KOLNUKOL-128505 format. One line per field, with one value per residue (C-alpha): residue number from 1; x negated, y negated, z; residue in three letters. Coordinates in steps of 0.25 Angstrom, whole numbers, always signed. Layout:
BEGIN
nr: c(NUM, ...)
c1: c(X, ...)
c2: c(Y, ...)
c3: c(Z, ...)
rest: c(ala, ...)
# end
This chain:
BEGIN
nr: c(1, 2, 3, 4, 5, 6, 7, 8, 9, 10, 11, 12, 13, 14, 15, 16, 17, 18, 19, 20, 21, 22, 23, 24, 25, 26, 27, 28, 29, 30, 31, 32, 33, 34, 35, 36, 37, 38, 39, 40, 41, 42, 43, 44, 45, 46, 47, 48, 49, 50, 51, 52, 53, 54, 55, 56, 57, 58, 59, 60, 61, 62, 63, 64, 65, 66, 67, 68, 69, 70, 71, 72, 73, 74, 75, 76, 77, 78, 79, 80, 81, 82, 83, 84, 85, 86, 87, 88, 89, 90, 91, 92, 93, 94, 95, 96, 97, 98, 99, 100, 101, 102, 103, 104, 105, 106, 107, 108, 109, 110, 111, 112, 113, 114, 115, 116, 117, 118, 119, 120, 121, 122, 123, 124, 125, 126, 127, 128, 129, 130, 131, 132, 133, 134, 135, 136, 137, 138, 139, 140, 141, 142)
c1: c(+0, -5, -1, +0, +7, +10, +5, +19, +23, +11, +15, +29, +23, +15, +27, +34, +23, +23, +38, +37, +26, +35, +47, +40, +43, +58, +59, +52, +61, +75, +75, +66, +67, +52, +48, +57, +51, +37, +40, +42, +28, +15, +10, -2, +6, +16, +3, -1, +13, +13, -1, +3, +15, +7, -4, +9, +14, -1, -4, +10, +7, -7, -4, +6, -4, -14, -3, +2, -12, -21, -11, -21, -32, -23, -24, -38, -42, -54, -57, -51, -39, -38, -40, -31, -19, -22, -21, -8, -2, -5, +1, +14, +15, +12, +23, +33, +30, +31, +45, +49, +44, +47, +57, +70, +70, +72, +85, +84, +96, +108, +110, +111, +99, +90, +94, +92, +79, +74, +76, +69, +57, +56, +57, +46, +37, +39, +36, +23, +19, +22, +15, +2, +1, +3, -8, -17, -15, -17, -30, -36, -31, -28)
c2: c(-1, -13, -26, -39, -51, -61, -74, -80, -73, -79, -93, -91, -87, -99, -108, -102, -104, -119, -119, -113, -124, -135, -130, -126, -141, -140, -127, -130, -143, -139, -124, -124, -137, -135, -150, -152, -139, -144, -157, -149, -145, -152, -161, -153, -141, -149, -152, -137, -133, -143, -139, -124, -128, -136, -124, -115, -125, -127, -112, -110, -122, -117, -103, -107, -117, -105, -96, -107, -112, -100, -88, -79, -82, -75, -62, -62, -51, -60, -59, -74, -69, -57, -67, -78, -67, -60, -74, -77, -63, -63, -77, -73, -59, -65, -75, -64, -56, -67, -71, -56, -55, -69, -77, -69, -72, -87, -93, -102, -112, -104, -112, -105, -113, -109, -94, -94, -101, -91, -79, -87, -90, -76, -71, -81, -78, -63, -65, -73, -61, -50, -58, -61, -48, -41, -51, -47, -32, -36, -43, -32, -19, -22)
c3: c(+0, -4, +2, -6, -1, -13, -12, -12, +1, +8, +2, +7, +20, +20, +17, +29, +38, +34, +36, +51, +54, +49, +56, +69, +76, +72, +78, +91, +92, +87, +91, +104, +109, +110, +113, +125, +131, +128, +135, +148, +148, +154, +144, +142, +140, +130, +121, +122, +117, +107, +102, +100, +93, +83, +82, +78, +68, +62, +61, +54, +44, +43, +40, +29, +23, +21, +16, +6, +1, +1, +1, -8, +2, +13, +4, -1, +10, +15, +29, +31, +24, +33, +45, +41, +38, +52, +59, +52, +53, +68, +71, +63, +69, +83, +80, +76, +88, +97, +91, +94, +108, +114, +105, +106, +122, +118, +113, +101, +98, +92, +80, +67, +61, +73, +72, +57, +58, +69, +60, +48, +56, +62, +48, +44, +55, +52, +37, +41, +50, +39, +28, +35, +41, +27, +22, +33, +30, +14, +18, +26, +19, +4)
rest: c(met, asn, ile, asp, ile, pro, ile, trp, ile, ile, phe, ile, gly, gly, leu, gly, gln, ile, phe, thr, ala, ile, ile, tyr, pro, tyr, ile, arg, his, ala, val, phe, asp, trp, tyr, asn, asp, val, lys, gln, leu, lys, pro, leu, asn, gln, glu, ile, ala, lys, thr, tyr, gly, arg, tyr, ile, gln, gly, leu, asn, phe, ser, phe, gly, ala, ile, ala, ile, leu, ile, pro, ser, asp, leu, lys, asn, his, ser, asn, leu, ala, ile, ala, ile, thr, ala, leu, ile, ala, ala, tyr, trp, val, gly, lys, val, leu, thr, gln, ile, ala, tyr, tyr, pro, met, tyr, asp, ile, pro, lys, lys, ala, ile, phe, lys, ile, gly, ser, tyr, phe, met, asn, phe, leu, phe, thr, phe, phe, ala, ile, val, tyr, ser, leu, leu, leu, ile, glu, asn, ile, phe, phe)
# end
């Protein structure tokens, strides 16, 4: 069996990752009321929470930009391709496992748009995890 992830799938994944970076502040604000919760923290902890939020947003955007700008380099079997696809796969697999393990315990607003949005975002996260895991396998073994 040979795995060959098409460039267009990588490109679509890149667009999706940039979408997650762009939508992230809205989700924090409208769905989770995150900013009001953060205001309850001590000032240093507020800045740490905001910094981690920016890290997440920056990683999502950066992974998307890499996938859009140099998708063939993510498939070229080089050590760097293996390292980058391993990093991105671990990031998204970890995100999916976190979603499964912890997020069902919390309530999100019951509006239909948020329910549909949560299914869509979970689909995207799973899609990213699968694409980059398969890219990693393709880079290592094929």
